[in-house]
C-alpha positions as CSV (number, residue, x, y, z in Angstrom):
1,M,-52.4,-15.5,-25.3
2,T,-54.3,-13.8,-28.1
3,V,-52.0,-12.6,-30.9
4,S,-53.2,-10.0,-33.4
5,V,-51.6,-10.4,-36.8
6,V,-51.9,-7.0,-38.5
7,R,-53.0,-7.0,-42.2
8,F,-52.2,-4.1,-44.5
9,G,-53.1,-3.9,-48.1
10,G,-50.4,-6.0,-49.7
11,S,-49.7,-8.3,-46.7
12,N,-49.4,-11.9,-47.9
13,C,-48.0,-13.8,-44.9
14,D,-50.7,-13.0,-42.4
15,R,-52.5,-16.4,-42.9
16,D,-49.2,-18.2,-42.7
17,A,-48.5,-16.6,-39.4
18,V,-51.9,-17.4,-38.0
19,R,-51.6,-21.1,-39.0
20,A,-48.1,-21.4,-37.6
21,L,-49.2,-19.8,-34.3
22,E,-52.3,-22.0,-34.0
23,Y,-50.1,-25.1,-34.7
24,L,-48.2,-24.1,-31.6
25,G,-51.4,-23.7,-29.6
26,V,-51.5,-19.9,-29.7
27,D,-54.8,-18.1,-30.4
28,A,-54.3,-15.8,-33.3
29,D,-56.5,-13.6,-35.5
30,I,-55.9,-11.4,-38.5
31,V,-56.7,-7.7,-37.8
32,W,-57.3,-5.2,-40.6
33,H,-55.1,-2.2,-39.8
34,E,-57.8,0.3,-40.1
35,D,-59.9,-1.5,-37.5
36,G,-57.2,-1.1,-34.8
37,L,-56.1,-3.7,-32.3
38,P,-58.7,-5.6,-30.2
39,A,-58.7,-4.9,-26.5
40,D,-57.7,-8.4,-25.7
41,T,-54.5,-8.3,-27.7
42,E,-51.6,-9.9,-25.8
43,G,-49.1,-10.2,-28.7
44,V,-48.6,-8.7,-32.1
45,V,-47.2,-10.0,-35.4
46,V,-46.5,-7.6,-38.2
47,P,-46.3,-10.1,-41.1
48,G,-44.5,-10.2,-44.4
49,G,-45.7,-9.1,-47.8
50,F,-45.6,-5.9,-49.8
51,S,-47.6,-3.4,-47.8
52,Y,-48.8,-0.5,-50.0
53,G,-46.8,-2.0,-52.9
54,D,-43.6,-1.0,-51.2
55,Y,-44.1,2.5,-52.5
56,L,-41.6,5.1,-51.3
57,R,-39.6,2.5,-49.4
58,A,-40.6,-1.0,-48.2
59,G,-42.6,-0.5,-45.0
60,A,-42.5,3.3,-45.0
61,M,-46.2,3.9,-45.7
62,A,-47.5,1.1,-43.4
63,A,-45.3,2.6,-40.6
64,Q,-47.5,5.7,-40.7
65,S,-50.8,3.8,-40.1
66,P,-52.5,4.7,-36.8
67,V,-52.4,1.0,-35.8
68,M,-48.6,1.3,-35.4
69,D,-49.2,3.8,-32.6
70,E,-51.2,1.2,-30.9
71,V,-48.5,-1.4,-31.5
72,R,-45.8,0.9,-30.0
73,A,-48.0,1.6,-27.0
74,L,-48.4,-2.2,-26.4
75,A,-44.7,-2.7,-26.9
76,D,-44.0,0.0,-24.3
77,D,-46.2,-2.0,-21.9
78,G,-44.1,-5.1,-22.4
79,V,-46.4,-6.9,-24.9
80,P,-44.4,-9.2,-27.3
81,V,-44.2,-7.7,-30.8
82,L,-42.6,-9.5,-33.8
83,G,-42.0,-8.0,-37.3
84,V,-41.2,-10.5,-40.0
85,C,-39.8,-9.5,-43.5
86,N,-42.0,-6.6,-44.6
87,G,-43.0,-6.4,-40.9
88,A,-39.4,-6.0,-40.0
89,Q,-39.2,-3.1,-42.5
90,I,-42.3,-1.6,-41.0
91,G,-40.9,-2.0,-37.5
92,C,-37.7,-0.2,-38.4
93,E,-39.6,2.5,-40.3
94,A,-41.8,3.0,-37.2
95,G,-38.7,3.5,-35.0
96,M,-39.3,0.3,-33.0
97,T,-35.8,-0.9,-33.8
98,P,-32.7,0.9,-35.2
99,G,-31.4,0.7,-38.7
100,A,-33.2,0.2,-42.0
101,F,-33.7,-2.6,-44.6
102,T,-32.7,-1.6,-48.1
103,T,-32.2,-3.2,-51.5
104,N,-30.3,-6.5,-51.5
105,A,-26.7,-6.2,-52.6
106,S,-27.6,-8.5,-55.5
107,A,-30.3,-6.0,-56.6
108,R,-32.5,-9.1,-57.0
109,F,-35.5,-10.6,-55.2
110,Q,-34.1,-13.7,-53.3
111,C,-36.2,-16.7,-52.2
112,E,-34.2,-19.5,-50.7
113,R,-33.4,-21.2,-47.4
114,V,-30.6,-19.7,-45.4
115,H,-28.8,-20.6,-42.2
116,L,-28.9,-18.4,-39.1
117,R,-26.7,-18.5,-36.0
118,V,-28.3,-17.7,-32.7
119,E,-26.3,-14.8,-31.2
120,N,-28.3,-14.2,-28.0
121,A,-30.3,-17.0,-26.5
122,D,-31.4,-14.9,-23.5
123,T,-34.5,-13.3,-25.1
124,P,-38.1,-14.5,-25.5
125,W,-37.5,-15.1,-29.2
126,T,-34.5,-17.3,-28.8
127,A,-35.1,-18.9,-25.4
128,A,-35.9,-22.2,-27.2
129,Y,-32.3,-22.3,-28.6
130,S,-28.8,-22.2,-27.3
131,E,-26.2,-19.5,-28.3
132,G,-24.4,-20.7,-31.4
133,D,-27.3,-23.0,-32.6
134,V,-27.6,-23.0,-36.4
135,L,-31.2,-22.8,-37.9
136,E,-32.4,-23.2,-41.4
137,V,-35.1,-20.7,-42.3
138,P,-36.5,-19.3,-45.6
139,I,-36.1,-15.8,-46.9
140,A,-38.1,-14.1,-49.6
141,H,-37.2,-10.4,-50.1
142,G,-35.9,-7.8,-52.4
143,E,-35.1,-5.2,-49.7
144,G,-33.6,-7.3,-46.9
145,R,-30.2,-5.8,-46.5
146,F,-29.9,-4.4,-42.9
147,E,-28.1,-1.1,-42.9
148,I,-27.0,0.8,-39.8
149,G,-24.3,3.4,-39.0
150,E,-21.0,2.2,-37.6
151,D,-21.5,3.8,-34.1
152,A,-25.1,2.5,-33.9
153,Y,-24.0,-0.9,-35.0
154,D,-21.3,-1.0,-32.3
155,D,-24.0,0.0,-29.7
156,L,-26.3,-2.8,-31.0
157,V,-23.5,-5.4,-30.5
158,A,-22.4,-4.0,-27.2
159,D,-26.0,-4.1,-25.9
160,D,-26.4,-7.8,-27.2
161,R,-29.4,-6.9,-29.3
162,V,-28.4,-9.0,-32.3
163,L,-30.6,-12.1,-32.3
164,F,-29.4,-13.9,-35.5
165,R,-26.7,-13.6,-38.1
166,Y,-26.6,-15.2,-41.5
167,C,-24.0,-18.0,-41.5
168,D,-23.1,-21.2,-43.4
169,A,-24.3,-24.7,-42.3
170,D,-21.4,-24.9,-39.9
171,G,-22.2,-21.7,-38.2
172,E,-19.4,-19.6,-39.8
173,V,-20.4,-16.0,-40.6
174,T,-19.0,-15.4,-44.1
175,D,-19.6,-13.0,-46.9
176,E,-20.8,-15.9,-49.1
177,A,-23.4,-16.9,-46.4
178,N,-24.8,-13.4,-46.2
179,P,-27.5,-13.4,-48.8
180,N,-28.3,-9.7,-49.0
181,G,-25.2,-7.9,-47.8
182,S,-26.5,-7.0,-44.4
183,T,-24.2,-5.0,-42.1
184,G,-22.6,-7.5,-39.7
185,A,-24.7,-10.3,-41.4
186,V,-27.5,-9.2,-39.1
187,A,-30.7,-11.2,-39.8
188,G,-32.7,-10.2,-36.7
189,L,-32.5,-7.8,-33.8
190,T,-34.4,-6.5,-30.8
191,G,-35.6,-3.0,-29.9
192,D,-34.6,-1.2,-26.8
193,R,-36.3,-4.0,-24.8
194,D,-36.3,-7.6,-25.9
195,N,-40.1,-7.9,-26.1
196,V,-39.8,-6.2,-29.5
197,A,-38.0,-8.0,-32.4
198,V,-37.7,-7.8,-36.1
199,M,-36.2,-10.4,-38.5
200,M,-36.0,-10.7,-42.2
201,P,-36.2,-14.5,-42.5
202,H,-39.6,-16.2,-42.1
203,P,-40.0,-18.4,-39.0
204,E,-43.6,-19.0,-39.8
205,R,-42.5,-20.8,-42.9
206,A,-40.3,-23.1,-40.9
207,T,-42.9,-24.1,-38.3
208,L,-45.2,-26.6,-39.8
209,P,-43.7,-30.1,-40.3
210,E,-45.5,-30.6,-43.6
211,L,-43.5,-27.7,-45.0
212,G,-40.3,-29.6,-44.4
213,A,-38.7,-27.3,-41.8
214,T,-39.4,-26.6,-38.2
215,D,-36.4,-24.6,-37.0
216,G,-38.6,-21.4,-36.7
217,Q,-40.9,-22.9,-34.1
218,G,-38.7,-21.5,-31.3
219,V,-39.1,-17.9,-32.4
220,L,-42.9,-18.1,-32.5
221,S,-43.0,-20.0,-29.2
222,A,-42.3,-16.6,-27.5
223,F,-46.1,-16.1,-27.9
224,A,-47.0,-19.5,-26.3
């Protein structure tokens, strides 16, 4: 599989994503958003960073880039698409997943390792895990709080589209373990179909053994 990692002005996790994917044996290349997606693209990662300096809202300007029309078209054809951190914000702003990511409840940028509980193991992004598994994955964001209306949240849960929730080391979902105040402690979710996913934590930073954490490997193995 050839994965295109889309770079915008301000992206800073694109090379991390490529290296993590290559470690897992996946061919991956950085693609400048203005150049469009190569014809052989079989997977897409929209990486973290601060696209367009997070002007207006995080991810709002990048979501209007023509390349996102191409990403949506590939997603509609069943191609796996993953948005991470700023890429998750872009994915929501582009209408690929419901809800929005807003300023952390702490009103601070937070960079730390957190625990995630696998809520649905029957997706490409979680097939390497079992439901209830607890992962340790880094976060690094100032606008990571997932917000969604009550009815839409109920639909999200009913449709089993929540991939991960923030939890403590024992897998308990608590207010204290929710680092940004996300609705329902949601850390990752899918679009209408499970080939599209967005998540605020960084699986690419928990893939290489030399970084001291490998729990994110299973997420990226969806591209393998």
